N, C-alpha and C positions, 0 to 999 in steps of 0.2 A: 608590635614586633611579631613577625611570623616565626613560628617554630619550624623545625625541619619537617615534622609530620604534616603541618598545615600547608607548607609549600608543596610537598609531594601530592597532597590531596587536591590542591588547585590544579596542578599539572595533570593529575589523573582525570579530573572532571573535564578539562580542556581536551584531552585525548579522546575521552568517551563520547564527547559531543560529535566527533567526526567518525568514530569507529563503531560499527555494530556488526554482530555476527548473524548470518542467516543460516537456514538449513543447508543451502548450497555451499556457502563459504562461512563456516563458523569462526568464532574469535578464539585465538590462543592467548589466554590471560596468564600473566606471570605475577607471582607474589614472592618477594624476597625478604626473609627475616634475617636477623643477625646470624643465626646458625643454620637455617634450612632454606630450601627454595621449593616452591610449589608451582605447578602448571596445570591449567584446565583448558579443555576445548569446550566452548559454550555456544549453544544456539540461543541467541538473545530473543528471537521471536517467540519461542515457547518457554524460555528461561531455564532450559535444562542443561546440565553438564553432561556432555557426551562421553568424554574421556578425561581422566585425571592421572597425574603422576607427581611424585614428590621425592625429595631426598630422604624422607622417612620410610619409604617402601623398603621392605626387608632386603631385597636383592641389592638395592643401591646403598643402603645404610651399612651393609656388610662389607662393601668395597673399601679398600684403603685409598687415601688420597685427600687432597685439600678440597675446599668448598667449590672452587672453580671447576675442578675435575668432576666432582659429583654433579655439578650443574649440567655439565655436558652429558653425563649419563642420564640425567632426568630428561634432557631434550631428546636423546635417542629413544628413551622409553616412551615418551609421549608420541613421538613420531611412529614408533612401531605399533603402539596401541591404536593410533589414528588410522594407520594403514589397514589394520585388522577390522576396524569399524567402517572402512570404505571412505575415509576422509582423505582427500588429496590436497586441497587448497584451504588455507586459513588466512585470517587477518591477524597480524601480530599486535598485541596490546601489552606494552611494557609496564603498564600500571603506574606510571609516574616515576619509574626508576630510570636512571641514565642507561643508555644502550652501550654498556661496556662492562668488562669484568664478567660477573656471574650471569647477568642477563644475556649478554652477547654469547657466552659459552652455551647457554641453554638453546638459544636461537640457532647457533651453528650445529649443535647436536641434532636438533629437529630437522634442519635442512639435510644433514647427512642421512637421516633416516627416511628421507624422501618427501617431506612436507614442502609445499610451495607457498611462499609468501614474500 
């Protein structure tokens, strides 16, 4: 019997077989816990995290709102930081999570901030 975590892990590996970030087009990786959401832009060739943002950042954590609204703020923050680092295009990695709710809100926020994917 597969647990929910094992099922997500299988989906995650299946996604990662197809998706890889390069220096020219890094990977926007999303992790969603029950209470927080985290996003990183990663260059998989060197294994470096170029930009990161999360709902635990002081400016986002201080905002009022539900988890979906905070996810959108995290998306906007990662988009803003990516622009400052000179990153325009990314590959979106949903990390085995379904593309709706908080994950979709983060993606929409990143698109609003000017990231292409």
